[in-house]
All heavy atoms as a GROMACS GRO file, in nm:
protein
  308
    1MET      N    1  10.909  11.731  11.128
    1MET     CA    2  10.828  11.616  11.093
    1MET      C    3  10.698  11.612  11.174
    1MET      O    4  10.597  11.567  11.126
    1MET     CB    5  10.912  11.489  11.117
    1MET     CG    6  10.856  11.369  11.052
    1MET     SD    7  10.866  11.389  10.873
    1MET     CE    8  10.806  11.236  10.822
    2MET      N    9  10.706  11.662  11.296
    2MET     CA   10  10.589  11.664  11.382
    2MET      C   11  10.480  11.754  11.325
    2MET      O   12  10.362  11.720  11.328
    2MET     CB   13  10.630  11.713  11.522
    2MET     CG   14  10.517  11.718  11.619
    2MET     SD   15  10.512  11.564  11.707
    2MET     CE   16  10.403  11.605  11.838
    3THR      N   17  10.520  11.867  11.266
    3THR     CA   18  10.424  11.961  11.210
    3THR      C   19  10.351  11.897  11.091
    3THR      O   20  10.230  11.914  11.076
    3THR     CB   21  10.495  12.089  11.164
    3THR    OG1   22  10.567  12.142  11.275
    3THR    CG2   23  10.396  12.191  11.116
    4TYR      N   24  10.425  11.826  11.007
    4TYR     CA   25  10.365  11.761  10.891
    4TYR      C   26  10.260  11.659  10.933
    4TYR      O   27  10.150  11.656  10.877
    4TYR     CB   28  10.473  11.695  10.806
    4TYR     CG   29  10.417  11.614  10.691
    4TYR    CD1   30  10.362  11.679  10.580
    4TYR    CD2   31  10.417  11.475  10.693
    4TYR    CE1   32  10.309  11.607  10.476
    4TYR    CE2   33  10.364  11.402  10.590
    4TYR     CZ   34  10.311  11.468  10.481
    4TYR     OH   35  10.257  11.397  10.377
    5THR      N   36  10.291  11.578  11.031
    5THR     CA   37  10.194  11.477  11.074
    5THR      C   38  10.073  11.542  11.140
    5THR      O   39   9.961  11.494  11.123
    5THR     CB   40  10.260  11.378  11.171
    5THR    OG1   41  10.317  11.449  11.282
    5THR    CG2   42  10.368  11.296  11.104
    6THR      N   43  10.096  11.651  11.211
    6THR     CA   44   9.983  11.722  11.272
    6THR      C   45   9.891  11.780  11.166
    6THR      O   46   9.768  11.767  11.175
    6THR     CB   47  10.035  11.834  11.365
    6THR    OG1   48  10.123  11.778  11.461
    6THR    CG2   49   9.920  11.903  11.434
    7LEU      N   50   9.950  11.844  11.064
    7LEU     CA   51   9.868  11.900  10.956
    7LEU      C   52   9.795  11.791  10.879
    7LEU      O   53   9.680  11.808  10.839
    7LEU     CB   54   9.956  11.982  10.862
    7LEU     CG   55  10.010  12.113  10.918
    7LEU    CD1   56  10.105  12.177  10.819
    7LEU    CD2   57   9.897  12.207  10.954
    8LYS      N   58   9.861  11.678  10.859
    8LYS     CA   59   9.797  11.567  10.788
    8LYS      C   60   9.679  11.513  10.868
    8LYS      O   61   9.572  11.484  10.812
    8LYS     CB   62   9.900  11.457  10.764
    8LYS     CG   63   9.849  11.344  10.680
    8LYS     CD   64   9.958  11.241  10.655
    8LYS     CE   65   9.903  11.123  10.579
    8LYS     NZ   66  10.006  11.019  10.557
    9THR      N   67   9.697  11.502  10.999
    9THR     CA   68   9.588  11.454  11.085
    9THR      C   69   9.470  11.550  11.083
    9THR      O   70   9.354  11.508  11.074
    9THR     CB   71   9.639  11.437  11.229
    9THR    OG1   72   9.752  11.349  11.227
    9THR    CG2   73   9.532  11.379  11.318
   10ILE      N   74   9.500  11.678  11.089
   10ILE     CA   75   9.393  11.779  11.086
   10ILE      C   76   9.318  11.773  10.954
   10ILE      O   77   9.194  11.779  10.950
   10ILE     CB   78   9.451  11.920  11.110
   10ILE    CG1   79   9.501  11.932  11.254
   10ILE    CG2   80   9.349  12.028  11.080
   10ILE    CD1   81   9.580  12.058  11.281
   11ALA      N   82   9.391  11.760  10.844
   11ALA     CA   83   9.327  11.754  10.712
   11ALA      C   84   9.240  11.630  10.699
   11ALA      O   85   9.131  11.635  10.640
   11ALA     CB   86   9.433  11.756  10.603
   12LEU      N   87   9.284  11.518  10.752
   12LEU     CA   88   9.205  11.395  10.743
   12LEU      C   89   9.079  11.402  10.828
   12LEU      O   90   8.974  11.352  10.789
   12LEU     CB   91   9.290  11.274  10.785
   12LEU     CG   92   9.400  11.232  10.687
   12LEU    CD1   93   9.486  11.123  10.747
   12LEU    CD2   94   9.338  11.187  10.556
   13ARG      N   95   9.088  11.465  10.944
   13ARG     CA   96   8.971  11.476  11.032
   13ARG      C   97   8.867  11.572  10.977
   13ARG      O   98   8.747  11.554  10.997
   13ARG     CB   99   9.014  11.522  11.172
   13ARG     CG  100   9.085  11.417  11.251
   13ARG     CD  101   9.117  11.467  11.388
   13ARG     NE  102   9.195  11.369  11.464
   13ARG     CZ  103   9.249  11.393  11.581
   13ARG    NH1  104   9.234  11.511  11.638
   13ARG    NH2  105   9.318  11.299  11.643
   14SER      N  106   8.911  11.678  10.911
   14SER     CA  107   8.817  11.781  10.865
   14SER      C  108   8.778  11.762  10.719
   14SER      O  109   8.722  11.853  10.658
   14SER     CB  110   8.879  11.919  10.884
   14SER     OG  111   8.992  11.933  10.799
   15GLN      N  112   8.806  11.647  10.663
   15GLN     CA  113   8.778  11.623  10.522
   15GLN      C  114   8.628  11.632  10.490
   15GLN      O  115   8.590  11.678  10.384
   15GLN     CB  116   8.831  11.485  10.483
   15GLN     CG  117   8.852  11.468  10.335
   15GLN     CD  118   8.928  11.341  10.305
   15GLN    OE1  119   8.935  11.252  10.389
   15GLN    NE2  120   8.984  11.330  10.189
   16ALA      N  121   8.544  11.595  10.584
   16ALA     CA  122   8.400  11.595  10.559
   16ALA      C  123   8.345  11.737  10.546
   16ALA      O  124   8.252  11.761  10.469
   16ALA     CB  125   8.329  11.522  10.672
   17THR      N  126   8.400  11.832  10.617
   17THR     CA  127   8.348  11.968  10.615
   17THR      C  128   8.435  12.063  10.534
   17THR      O  129   8.408  12.182  10.530
   17THR     CB  130   8.335  12.023  10.757
   17THR    OG1  131   8.465  12.025  10.818
   17THR    CG2  132   8.240  11.940  10.841
   18LEU      N  133   8.538  12.012  10.470
   18LEU     CA  134   8.630  12.098  10.395
   18LEU      C  135   8.559  12.169  10.280
   18LEU      O  136   8.581  12.289  10.258
   18LEU     CB  137   8.746  12.014  10.342
   18LEU     CG  138   8.870  12.088  10.299
   18LEU    CD1  139   8.925  12.172  10.413
   18LEU    CD2  140   8.976  11.992  10.251
   19LEU      N  141   8.471  12.102  10.210
   19LEU     CA  142   8.398  12.163  10.098
   19LEU      C  143   8.303  12.270  10.149
   19LEU      O  144   8.292  12.378  10.088
   19LEU     CB  145   8.322  12.056  10.021
   19LEU     CG  146   8.251  12.102   9.895
   19LEU    CD1  147   8.351  12.157   9.794
   19LEU    CD2  148   8.174  11.988   9.833
   20GLN      N  149   8.237  12.244  10.259
   20GLN     CA  150   8.147  12.344  10.316
   20GLN      C  151   8.223  12.468  10.362
   20GLN      O  152   8.177  12.581  10.344
   20GLN     CB  153   8.070  12.285  10.434
   20GLN     CG  154   7.971  12.179  10.394
   20GLN     CD  155   7.904  12.114  10.515
   20GLN    OE1  156   7.949  12.132  10.628
   20GLN    NE2  157   7.800  12.037  10.490
   21ASP      N  158   8.339  12.448  10.422
   21ASP     CA  159   8.421  12.560  10.465
   21ASP      C  160   8.469  12.642  10.346
   21ASP      O  161   8.470  12.766  10.351
   21ASP     CB  162   8.541  12.511  10.546
   21ASP     CG  163   8.502  12.453  10.680
   21ASP    OD1  164   8.390  12.482  10.726
   21ASP    OD2  165   8.581  12.377  10.738
   22ALA      N  166   8.507  12.576  10.238
   22ALA     CA  167   8.552  12.646  10.118
   22ALA      C  168   8.437  12.725  10.057
   22ALA      O  169   8.455  12.839  10.012
   22ALA     CB  170   8.608  12.548  10.018
   23ALA      N  171   8.317  12.668  10.056
   23ALA     CA  172   8.201  12.739  10.003
   23ALA      C  173   8.167  12.860  10.089
   23ALA      O  174   8.131  12.966  10.038
   23ALA     CB  175   8.082  12.644   9.994
   24GLY      N  176   8.178  12.846  10.219
   24GLY     CA  177   8.153  12.959  10.308
   24GLY      C  178   8.254  13.070  10.289
   24GLY      O  179   8.219  13.188  10.288
   25ALA      N  180   8.381  13.035  10.272
   25ALA     CA  181   8.484  13.136  10.249
   25ALA      C  182   8.461  13.207  10.116
   25ALA      O  183   8.476  13.329  10.106
   25ALA     CB  184   8.621  13.070  10.251
   26ALA      N  185   8.421  13.132  10.013
   26ALA     CA  186   8.392  13.192   9.883
   26ALA      C  187   8.273  13.287   9.893
   26ALA      O  188   8.274  13.395   9.834
   26ALA     CB  189   8.366  13.084   9.779
   27ALA      N  190   8.172  13.249   9.970
   27ALA     CA  191   8.055  13.335   9.986
   27ALA      C  192   8.093  13.465  10.059
   27ALA      O  193   8.044  13.573  10.023
   27ALA     CB  194   7.946  13.262  10.064
   28LEU      N  195   8.180  13.455  10.158
   28LEU     CA  196   8.226  13.576  10.228
   28LEU      C  197   8.303  13.669  10.135
   28LEU      O  198   8.286  13.791  10.141
   28LEU     CB  199   8.312  13.537  10.348
   28LEU     CG  200   8.237  13.477  10.466
   28LEU    CD1  201   8.338  13.429  10.571
   28LEU    CD2  202   8.144  13.578  10.527
   29ILE      N  203   8.385  13.613  10.049
   29ILE     CA  204   8.461  13.694   9.955
   29ILE      C  205   8.368  13.763   9.856
   29ILE      O  206   8.384  13.881   9.825
   29ILE     CB  207   8.567  13.609   9.882
   29ILE    CG1  208   8.674  13.566   9.982
   29ILE    CG2  209   8.628  13.683   9.766
   29ILE    CD1  210   8.771  13.464   9.930
   30VAL      N  211   8.268  13.690   9.807
   30VAL     CA  212   8.171  13.749   9.715
   30VAL      C  213   8.095  13.862   9.782
   30VAL      O  214   8.076  13.970   9.723
   30VAL     CB  215   8.074  13.641   9.661
   30VAL    CG1  216   7.956  13.704   9.590
   30VAL    CG2  217   8.148  13.546   9.570
   31MET      N  218   8.052  13.842   9.906
   31MET     CA  219   7.980  13.949   9.978
   31MET      C  220   8.069  14.071   9.999
   31MET      O  221   8.023  14.184   9.990
   31MET     CB  222   7.927  13.897  10.111
   31MET     CG  223   7.810  13.803  10.097
   31MET     SD  224   7.729  13.764  10.253
   31MET     CE  225   7.855  13.670  10.337
   32LEU      N  226   8.197  14.048  10.027
   32LEU     CA  227   8.290  14.159  10.046
   32LEU      C  228   8.306  14.239   9.917
   32LEU      O  229   8.299  14.362   9.919
   32LEU     CB  230   8.426  14.107  10.092
   32LEU     CG  231   8.537  14.210  10.104
   32LEU    CD1  232   8.507  14.307  10.218
   32LEU    CD2  233   8.670  14.144  10.125
   33VAL      N  234   8.326  14.169   9.806
   33VAL     CA  235   8.344  14.238   9.678
   33VAL      C  236   8.218  14.315   9.640
   33VAL      O  237   8.224  14.430   9.597
   33VAL     CB  238   8.384  14.137   9.569
   33VAL    CG1  239   8.380  14.200   9.430
   33VAL    CG2  240   8.522  14.081   9.598
   34VAL      N  241   8.102  14.253   9.656
   34VAL     CA  242   7.976  14.320   9.624
   34VAL      C  243   7.956  14.442   9.715
   34VAL      O  244   7.916  14.549   9.671
   34VAL     CB  245   7.858  14.222   9.634
   34VAL    CG1  246   7.724  14.296   9.627
   34VAL    CG2  247   7.866  14.118   9.524
   35GLY      N  248   7.986  14.426   9.843
   35GLY     CA  249   7.972  14.536   9.937
   35GLY      C  250   8.064  14.652   9.905
   35GLY      O  251   8.027  14.769   9.922
   36LEU      N  252   8.183  14.623   9.859
   36LEU     CA  253   8.276  14.730   9.825
   36LEU      C  254   8.238  14.801   9.694
   36LEU      O  255   8.266  14.918   9.677
   36LEU     CB  256   8.418  14.674   9.813
   36LEU     CG  257   8.482  14.633   9.945
   36LEU    CD1  258   8.617  14.565   9.918
   36LEU    CD2  259   8.501  14.753  10.036
   37HIS      N  260   8.172  14.731   9.604
   37HIS     CA  261   8.132  14.791   9.478
   37HIS      C  262   7.992  14.851   9.484
   37HIS      O  263   7.950  14.919   9.389
   37HIS     CB  264   8.140  14.689   9.365
   37HIS     CG  265   8.280  14.658   9.324
   37HIS    ND1  266   8.354  14.564   9.388
   37HIS    CD2  267   8.358  14.710   9.226
   37HIS    CE1  268   8.474  14.558   9.331
   37HIS    NE2  269   8.478  14.647   9.233
   38LEU      N  270   7.918  14.828   9.588
   38LEU     CA  271   7.781  14.875   9.598
   38LEU      C  272   7.769  15.028   9.592
   38LEU      O  273   7.677  15.078   9.524
   38LEU     CB  274   7.717  14.821   9.726
   38LEU     CG  275   7.566  14.829   9.738
   38LEU    CD1  276   7.502  14.753   9.623
   38LEU    CD2  277   7.520  14.771   9.870
   39PRO      N  278   7.855  15.105   9.657
   39PRO     CA  279   7.842  15.251   9.648
   39PRO      C  280   7.854  15.305   9.506
   39PRO      O  281   7.802  15.413   9.477
   39PRO     CB  282   7.956  15.303   9.736
   39PRO     CG  283   7.981  15.194   9.832
   39PRO     CD  284   7.955  15.067   9.756
   40ALA      N  285   7.921  15.234   9.418
   40ALA     CA  286   7.934  15.281   9.280
   40ALA      C  287   7.801  15.273   9.205
   40ALA      O  288   7.780  15.346   9.108
   40ALA     CB  289   8.040  15.198   9.207
   41PHE      N  290   7.711  15.187   9.249
   41PHE     CA  291   7.582  15.170   9.181
   41PHE      C  292   7.477  15.268   9.232
   41PHE      O  293   7.373  15.284   9.169
   41PHE     CB  294   7.532  15.027   9.199
   41PHE     CG  295   7.619  14.924   9.135
   41PHE    CD1  296   7.674  14.821   9.209
   41PHE    CD2  297   7.649  14.931   8.999
   41PHE    CE1  298   7.755  14.726   9.149
   41PHE    CE2  299   7.730  14.836   8.939
   41PHE     CZ  300   7.784  14.734   9.014
   42ILE      N  301   7.501  15.326   9.348
   42ILE     CA  302   7.400  15.415   9.407
   42ILE      C  303   7.424  15.558   9.366
   42ILE      O  304   7.528  15.608   9.352
   42ILE     CB  305   7.400  15.401   9.561
   42ILE    CG1  306   7.360  15.260   9.597
   42ILE    CG2  307   7.307  15.501   9.626
   42ILE    CD1  308   7.365  15.229   9.745
   0.00000   0.00000   0.00000
């Protein structure tokens, strides 16, 4: 039960930056995929 309340508290505190963090993670994934496919275009 302690873990659940801790995770809930963390989620509530970081709610303001959660969208920005998700966008940053998506951008990193896109850069990784593009970087891995780049040698095929050259």
